[in-house]
C-alpha positions in Angstrom: 0.0 0.0 -0.2 1.3 4.0 -0.7 1.7 6.0 1.5 2.0 9.8 1.4 5.3 10.7 3.2 5.6 13.9 4.7 9.1 15.8 3.8 10.3 19.4 4.5 11.7 21.1 2.1 14.4 23.4 3.0 13.1 26.4 2.9 10.4 25.0 5.4 7.4 23.5 3.7 5.7 20.7 3.8 5.0 18.0 0.6 3.5 14.7 0.3 5.3 11.8 -1.5 3.8 8.1 -2.0 6.0 5.5 -0.3 5.1 1.9 0.1 4.3 0.5 3.3 3.8 -3.2 3.5 3.5 -4.1 7.5 0.1 -3.6 8.7 1.1 -2.3 12.4 4.1 0.0 10.9 1.2 1.1 8.1 -1.0 1.9 11.5 1.7 3.3 13.1 3.0 5.5 10.4 -0.3 7.0 9.5 -0.9 7.9 13.1 2.3 9.8 12.9 1.8 11.1 10.5 -1.6 12.2 11.6 0.0 13.9 14.4 2.7 15.8 12.4 -0.2 17.3 10.0 -2.2 18.2 13.1 1.5 20.0 14.5 1.7 17.7 17.6 5.3 17.1 16.3 6.4 15.7 20.0 3.7 13.3 19.5 4.4 12.1 16.5 8.2 12.1 17.1 7.3 9.5 20.3 4.9 7.7 17.9 7.7 7.4 15.4 10.5 6.3 18.1 8.3 3.4 19.0 8.5 2.5 15.0 12.2 2.6 14.7 12.3 0.2 18.1 9.8 -2.1 16.7 10.7 -2.0 13.2 14.6 -0.9 13.0 14.8 -2.0 9.4 12.5 0.6 8.4 13.6 3.7 6.5 10.7 5.8 6.1 9.5 6.2 10.0 13.4 7.7 10.7 13.3 10.0 7.4 9.9 11.3 8.7 11.3 11.9 12.3 14.4 13.9 10.6 12.1 16.1 9.0 9.8 16.7 12.0 12.9 17.5 14.3 14.7 19.8 11.6 11.5 21.4 11.7 11.8 22.0 15.0 15.3 23.4 15.2 16.9 19.8 16.5 19.7 19.3 14.1 21.8 16.7 15.6 18.9 14.5 15.8 17.6 15.6 12.1 20.9 14.4 11.0 20.9 10.9 12.7 17.5 10.3 12.0 17.9 11.0 8.1 21.5 9.3 7.9 19.6 6.1 9.7 16.6 6.2 7.2 18.1 7.0 4.1 20.8 4.1 4.7 17.8 1.8 4.7 16.3 3.0 1.5 16.5 2.3 -2.2 18.0 5.3 -4.3 14.6 7.3 -5.7 14.1 10.2 -7.1 11.0 10.8 -4.9 13.7 11.0 -2.4 15.9 13.6 -4.1 14.8 16.4 -1.3 15.9 14.2 1.3 19.2 13.7 0.4 19.6 17.7 -0.4 18.3 18.1 3.2 20.5 15.1 5.1 23.4 16.4 2.4 23.4 19.6 4.2 22.9 18.7 7.8 25.6 16.5 7.1 28.0 19.9 6.5 26.6 21.4 9.3 28.2 18.6 11.5 31.5 18.3 9.5 30.1 15.3 8.0 31.8 15.3 4.4 31.5 12.0 3.1 28.0 12.0 3.9 27.1 15.4 2.2 29.4 13.8 -0.8 27.4 11.0 -1.3 23.9 12.4 -0.8 24.7 15.6 -2.5 25.8 13.2 -5.3 22.7 11.5 -5.3 20.3 14.6 -5.0 22.2 15.4 -8.0 21.5 12.5 -9.7 18.1 12.0 -9.0 17.0 15.6 -8.7 14.2 16.8 -11.9 15.7 18.7 -14.4 15.5 22.6 -13.4 15.6 21.6 -9.6 17.0 25.2 -8.1 19.0 23.5 -5.5 21.4 21.4 -8.1 24.2 24.0 -8.9 24.1 25.1 -5.0 24.8 21.3 -4.6 27.4 20.9 -7.3 29.1 24.0 -4.9 28.7 21.8 -2.2 30.5 19.0 -3.8 33.6 21.0 -4.8 33.5 21.5 -0.7 33.4 18.8 0.5 36.1 17.7 -2.0 38.3 20.9 -0.7 37.9 19.9 3.0 38.5 16.2 3.0 41.8 17.3 1.6 42.5 20.0 4.3 41.5 18.0 6.9 44.3 15.4 5.9 46.7 18.0 5.5 46.1 20.3 8.5 48.3 23.8 8.3 49.4 24.2 11.9 48.0 23.2 15.5 43.8 23.9 16.4 43.2 27.4 18.3 43.1 27.0 21.9 40.7 28.4 24.2 41.6 31.3 26.1 41.7 31.3 30.0 40.2 33.6 33.0 39.8 36.1 33.1 38.6 36.5 29.1 36.0 34.0 28.2 34.1 35.3 31.1 30.7 36.5 29.3 28.3 34.1 27.4 29.5 36.2 24.4 33.0 37.6 23.2 33.8 37.7 19.6 36.1 40.4 17.4 39.3 40.6 19.7 42.1 43.2 18.1 45.6 44.0 19.5 47.4 47.5 19.8 50.8 47.2 18.1 52.7 46.5 21.1 50.1 43.4 22.1 49.7 45.5 25.4 45.9 45.9 24.9 43.3 43.4 23.6 39.5 44.7 22.5 37.2 42.9 21.9 32.8 42.5 22.0 31.2 41.3 24.9 27.5 40.1 25.6 27.1 38.9 29.3 23.4 36.9 27.8 21.9 36.6 24.8 19.4 39.5 25.4 22.1 42.1 26.8 23.4 44.7 24.2 26.8 44.7 23.0 29.7 46.9 24.5 33.5 46.9 24.1 35.8 45.7 26.7 39.7 46.2 27.0 42.1 43.9 28.7 45.7 45.3 29.3 48.8 43.1 29.5 50.4 42.2 32.7 54.2 42.3 33.5 54.5 38.4 32.7 52.7 38.9 29.4 49.2 37.5 30.5 46.2 39.3 30.0 44.4 41.1 32.5 40.8 41.4 33.8 38.8 42.9 30.9 37.2 46.4 31.9 34.1 48.2 29.8 36.5 50.3 27.5 34.6 53.7 28.4 31.5 55.5 29.7 31.7 57.9 26.9 31.6 54.5 24.3 29.5 52.4 26.1 25.9 53.5 25.7 22.1 51.8 26.2 22.6 50.8 22.5 24.9 48.3 21.0 28.8 49.0 20.7 30.7 46.0 19.0 33.0 44.7 16.3 35.2 47.3 17.3 38.8 48.1 15.8 42.1 50.0 17.3 44.9 51.6 15.8 48.4 50.0 16.3 49.3 53.1 19.1 45.8 52.3 20.5 44.4 56.2 20.1 42.0 55.4 17.3 38.8 53.5 17.7 36.2 52.8 15.2 33.0 50.7 15.9 29.4 49.9 14.8 26.7 50.9 16.6 23.1 50.3 15.4 19.6 52.5 15.5 21.4 55.4 16.8 19.4 58.7 16.6 20.7 61.0 13.6 22.4 57.9 11.9 22.6 57.7 8.5 21.3 53.6 8.2 20.5 50.9 10.4 24.3 50.1 11.5 26.9 52.8 11.3 30.2 53.5 11.8 31.6 56.1 14.9 35.0 57.0 15.6 36.6 57.8 19.1 40.1 59.4 19.4 42.1 59.2 22.8 43.9 61.4 24.9 45.6 60.0 27.6 43.3 57.8 29.3 40.4 59.9 28.0 38.0 58.6 25.1 36.2 61.4 22.9 32.6 61.2 22.4 32.1 59.3 19.0 31.7 61.1 16.0 29.8 59.5 13.0 31.8 58.8 9.8 29.6 60.1 7.7 27.9 59.4 4.4 31.1 58.9 2.7 31.3 56.1 4.7 28.1 55.1 6.4 25.1 54.1 3.9 21.5 54.1 4.3 22.4 50.2 4.9 24.2 47.8 7.1 27.8 49.1 7.8 29.8 47.3 10.2 32.9 45.3 11.0 35.5 47.9 10.7 39.1 47.2 10.9 42.0 50.0 10.5 45.2 50.0 9.1 48.4 50.8 12.1 48.5 54.1 11.5 44.6 54.6 11.7 44.4 56.2 8.3 42.7 53.7 6.0 39.8 52.0 7.4 38.5 48.6 5.7 34.7 47.4 6.3 31.4 45.3 5.5 28.5 47.0 4.2 25.3 45.5 2.8 24.4 48.4 0.6 23.4 48.5 -3.2 25.9 48.0 -6.2 28.2 45.3 -4.5 28.8 41.8 -6.1 27.2 40.2 -3.2 24.7 40.5 0.0 27.8 41.4 2.0 30.9 43.2 0.4 34.3 45.1 1.5 34.4 48.5 1.4 37.8 50.8 2.0 38.2 54.7 3.0 40.7 56.7 3.8 41.4 59.9 6.1 42.1 62.7 4.4 44.0 65.6 5.2 41.3 68.2 5.7 40.0 65.3 8.5 37.5 64.2 6.3 36.7 60.3 5.0 37.3 59.9 1.1 33.8 58.0 -0.3 34.2 54.5 0.3 34.9 52.2 -2.4 34.1 48.6 -3.0 36.9 46.3 -3.0 35.8 44.5 -6.1 37.2 41.6 -7.3 38.9 39.0 -6.9 38.2 40.1 -2.6 34.3 40.3 -3.2 32.2 37.6 -4.1 28.9 36.7 -5.2 28.2 35.4 -1.6 28.9 37.2 1.8 32.2 38.8 2.0 32.9 39.7 5.6 34.4 40.5 8.6 37.9 41.8 7.2 41.3 42.3 9.2 44.0 44.4 7.6 47.6 43.1 9.4 49.8 45.8 10.8 51.9 45.4 7.9 49.3 47.0 5.9 50.4 44.0 3.2 48.2 41.5 3.9 44.1 41.2 4.5 42.3 38.7 5.8 38.4 38.2 6.0 35.5 35.5 5.7 33.6 34.5 2.6 31.4 31.9 1.6 31.7 33.1 -2.1 34.7 30.8 -2.8 35.6 26.9 -2.5 36.2 26.1 1.2 35.2 24.3 4.1 31.6 24.4 3.1 30.6 27.8 5.4 32.2 31.0 5.8 35.6 30.2 6.1 38.8 32.9 6.2 41.0 33.7 3.2 44.1 35.8 3.1 45.0 38.0 -0.1 48.3 40.4 -0.5 48.3 44.0 -1.7 49.8 44.1 -5.1 50.7 47.3 -7.2 47.9 50.2 -7.6 45.9 48.7 -4.7 44.8 45.5 -6.4 44.9 42.1 -4.2 45.8 38.9 -5.2 43.5 35.8 -5.8 42.5 34.8 -2.2 43.7 31.8 -0.7 41.8 29.9 2.3 43.9 29.5 5.4 43.0 25.7 5.6 42.3 23.2 8.2 41.8 23.8 11.8 41.6 27.5 11.5 38.3 26.5 9.1 36.4 24.0 10.0 32.7 23.3 9.1 31.4 25.9 11.5 30.9 29.4 10.1 34.1 31.2 11.1 33.8 34.7 12.5 37.1 37.3 12.6 40.5 36.9 13.0 43.0 38.8 14.1 47.1 38.1 14.1 49.8 40.2 15.8 51.9 42.4 14.3 55.3 40.2 14.5 53.3 37.4 12.9 53.5 35.3 15.8 50.2 35.1 17.6 46.5 34.9 16.1 43.3 35.2 18.2 39.8 34.5 16.8 36.5 33.5 18.0 34.4 30.0 17.8 30.9 28.6 18.8 30.9 26.6 22.1 29.2 22.6 21.1 25.5 23.0 21.3 24.5 22.8 25.0 21.3 21.0 25.9 18.0 23.1 25.5 20.1 25.7 22.8 18.3 25.2 19.8 19.3 28.3 17.8 22.7 28.9 16.6 22.6 32.3 17.6 22.6 31.3 21.5 25.3 29.1 21.7 28.1 30.7 23.5 30.6 32.5 21.5 34.6 32.6 22.9 37.9 33.6 22.3 41.0 31.2 21.2 44.4 31.7 20.3 47.1 30.2 18.0 50.2 29.9 17.1 50.2 31.4 13.6 51.6 29.0 10.8 54.0 30.4 8.1 51.7 29.6 5.4 48.9 32.1 7.6 51.4 34.7 7.9 51.0 38.4 6.8 53.7 38.4 3.9 55.3 40.9 5.7 56.3 41.0 9.7 55.9 44.2 11.4 57.8 45.6 14.8 57.1 49.0 16.0 59.0 52.0 17.6 57.6 53.9 20.3 58.2 56.4 23.1 57.4 60.2 24.0 57.9 63.4 22.1 59.7 66.1 24.1 60.4 70.0 24.2 64.4 69.6 24.2 64.4 72.8 26.7 61.6 72.6 29.1 61.6 68.4 28.8 57.9 69.0 28.5 55.5 66.4 26.4 54.8 68.1 23.6 52.4 66.6 20.5 54.0 66.3 17.2 53.4 64.7 14.0 55.4 61.5 13.6 56.0 60.3 9.9 57.6 57.2 8.2 58.7 57.1 4.7 59.7 54.3 2.9 63.2 55.5 1.2 62.9 52.9 -1.4 59.7 54.7 -2.9 59.5 57.8 -0.7 56.1 56.7 0.1 54.2 58.0 3.4 53.6 54.6 5.0 52.5 55.8 8.7 51.3 58.9 10.0 50.6 59.2 13.5 50.2 62.1 16.3 51.7 61.9 19.7 49.8 62.4 22.7 48.5 66.1 23.3 49.2 65.2 26.9 51.8 62.8 27.6 53.8 62.7 24.2 53.6 58.9 23.9 53.3 57.3 20.6 54.0 54.3 18.5 55.1 53.7 14.9 54.8 50.2 12.7 57.8 49.0 10.8 57.8 46.3 8.2 61.0 43.9 7.8 63.0 43.8 4.4 62.5 48.1 4.4 64.4 51.2 4.9 62.7 54.0 6.7 63.0 57.6 7.0 61.4 58.8 10.3 60.2 62.5 11.3 58.5 64.1 14.0 57.7 67.8 13.8 55.4 70.4 15.7 55.1 73.7 14.8 57.9 76.2 15.8 60.1 73.2 16.3 62.7 72.1 14.3 62.0 68.6 12.8 63.6 65.3 13.9 65.3 63.1 11.4 65.5 59.4 12.1 66.5 56.3 10.2 65.9 52.5 10.1 67.3 50.0 7.9 65.4 46.6 8.1 66.7 45.7 4.2 69.1 43.5 6.0 69.2 42.6 9.6 68.8 39.8 11.4 67.4 41.4 14.6 63.8 43.0 14.1 63.0 43.8 17.4 60.9 46.5 19.2 62.2 49.9 20.1 62.2 52.6 22.7 62.9 55.5 21.5 62.2 59.1 23.0 62.5 62.0 21.1 63.5 65.9 21.7 62.3 68.8 19.7 64.7 71.5 19.4 62.8 75.0 19.3 63.1 76.8 15.9 65.7 79.5 17.1 69.2 81.0 15.9 71.7 78.5 17.1 69.8 75.4 16.9 70.3 72.3 14.8 69.6 68.8 13.9 71.5 65.8 12.1 70.2 65.0 8.7 70.3 61.5 9.2 68.4 60.4 6.1 71.0 61.7 3.1 73.1 59.0 1.4 76.3 59.5 -0.4 78.5 56.9 -2.3 81.9 56.7 -0.1 84.2 59.4 -0.7 81.5 61.2 -3.6 79.4 63.8 -3.2 76.5 63.0 -5.6 73.0 62.5 -3.5 71.6 59.1 -3.5 68.2 58.6 -5.1 67.1 57.6 -2.0 68.1 60.7 -0.2 65.2 62.9 -2.1 62.7 62.0 0.8 65.2 64.2 3.3 65.8 66.7 0.8 61.8 67.2 0.1 61.2 67.8 3.7 63.7 70.1 3.8 62.4 72.3 1.3 59.0 71.3 2.8 60.3 73.1 6.0 62.1 76.4 4.1 58.5 76.7 2.7 56.5 77.0 6.2 59.0 79.0 7.7 59.8 81.4 5.4 61.6 84.1 7.2 64.2 81.4 8.6 67.8 81.4 6.9 69.8 78.3 7.7 73.3 76.5 7.2 74.0 73.6 5.5 77.0 72.2 7.2 79.1 68.7 5.8 81.4 66.5 8.8 83.8 63.5 7.7 85.5 61.1 10.1 89.6 61.2 10.7 89.9 58.3 7.7 92.2 60.0 5.2 93.9 63.4 4.9 92.3 66.1 6.6 92.6 68.5 3.2 90.5 65.7 1.6 88.1 65.6 4.4 87.6 69.0 3.8 87.0 69.2 0.6 84.7 66.5 0.7 82.9 67.8 3.2 82.4 71.0 1.7 81.2 69.2 -1.7 78.6 67.3 -0.1 77.5 70.6 1.6 76.9 72.0 -1.3 75.2 68.9 -2.8 72.3 69.5 -0.4 72.5 73.6 -1.0 72.2 73.3 -4.9 69.1 70.5 -4.7 67.5 73.5 -2.8 68.0 76.1 -4.7 67.0 74.2 -7.9 63.8 73.0 -6.2 62.6 76.9 -5.2 64.9 77.7 -2.2 66.1 81.4 -2.4 70.1 81.4 -2.6 69.9 84.6 0.2 68.5 81.9 3.0 71.1 79.1 2.4 74.4 79.1 2.9 76.8 75.7 3.1 80.2 75.5 4.7 82.1 72.2 5.4 84.4 71.3 8.5 85.8 68.4 7.8 87.0 66.2 10.6 87.2 69.2 13.1 83.5 69.2 14.6 83.5 65.4 15.6 80.1 64.4 17.7 81.9 61.0 19.2 85.5 59.6 19.0 86.8 58.2 16.1 87.7 54.7 17.5 84.9 52.5 16.3 83.0 52.3 13.0 79.9 53.0 14.6 81.4 56.4 16.0 82.9 57.5 12.9 79.4 56.9 11.3 77.8 59.4 13.3 80.8 61.8 12.5 80.2 61.4 9.1 77.2 64.0 9.1 75.3 66.9 7.4 73.9 69.0 9.5 71.1 71.8 8.8 71.5 75.0 11.7 69.4 77.9 12.1 71.0 80.9 11.5 
């Protein structure tokens, strides 16, 4: 006899399929269960079907119906087991095509890729022509194949849950560290009904993370504040907040800046950044001047896309630009993280072949702000679960992520599962293309020794590109600048009515790449004050300026334009190697090279003079190569 067996489509609607059941007792129990199901008495129907399973364990139909009911009730684990049991006992038939598809999806959600693959294949083989789920099933088959290979070839170790005092809330996610790893920022909710707030955990002297505290009463409010990102120096914060008065969209991005220990009142980033749709999940570059984020605004490739905006000289943010292909896909592209080096972007998407859901991918910045093809981070950083955000420290050693805890009894909704913070040692293939370190310290007035606010800028000497631009704290004078391995940098500290400070960092061929503590003293702009120009380069015993000197020379031109009433002497100095007369001539010619460059670029000759002092004014003894190098210099002195 044929019975109409109920099945539930992926969208939730119920359909009937004619299935033969021969045994009279089984048929009667099955009819009873169907009646109970049609009356929406699912619990009773499942009880009846459980009796059927016990009395007639070889029958597949009761298991399949039980699976469809459990799925409708949100009991995914039970539904998966029931479908798998039932379909294994039944012959392949087009009448079961939707059940194959349902089991395959359930198996994917629990990481059973073998069962998922088998049943996607069954679905593709038996589904009617034009069935709307076929193309998705074919994509999922690619994911099953990828996942099997990824699990067989893991990359690195499984992330480890962070212990107390972290993970003391029910939900915590979107972790982010400052460049020096001293502060951990993350979003937390004590319960599923709580609003989101931002928390900070400060590093203890032993390297452990301390008790998390709310970031500030100026930031956390009765509205949701979450998905925060913090600049490398810990002074700029961008976060998402929803349903605030006078917002641009339902969720907008807001910015706050820290002076001393106080955060400013958050400001909406405005219509150049925010849209009428959902804008969230920001990530800041190390200097806080480039912002990537997720948006559902119209005009993208998928429902969620990644966008970028940058801080302009006038303090506004540029019109947000879609990152385009190959980063954005027709799927969900979310949760970007830009490494402190600025060269590697990580994000999650389900629009590329992976483990089946939202996976983390990495891509590298190329010329003209283009990005390389995204690469899946592999297993175990990616799993059958939907991955969330990922963070990698500036030194490429430590990674952080958030993960959902295994389902607890009575927790049916995915959104109710606790979310916790995890850490991992970053394997080589996952690391950013460039490793970063940092220099930090304070900027002082060289005379009063009081801290001052100054612009600190970092240039790549090979490209003359401004790569970092931060401002020292108004109250404390502290600053942090991120530097990348393999680069040679010029760094400048400048404040109004002070001589700029010129510093040089050469990491192009160094084994040591440790953080530096460097306090900077700026000389007031007065007659007799001078600075050493540390980023002018000459060949040995030659006076022609090397091309990488242009960064320093252009800064001098900028200084002379800013202070039109200033006159200066450019003085050349050498060590004591060689004949005195030769050293005097060399120092004179090198000073003249700088003088000539400035005149050729618009500085009036009347404001300049040059002089060579040879070896007569050493800064230190000429008894080591390092000290002799200090004596080989060009100085810039106010007349």
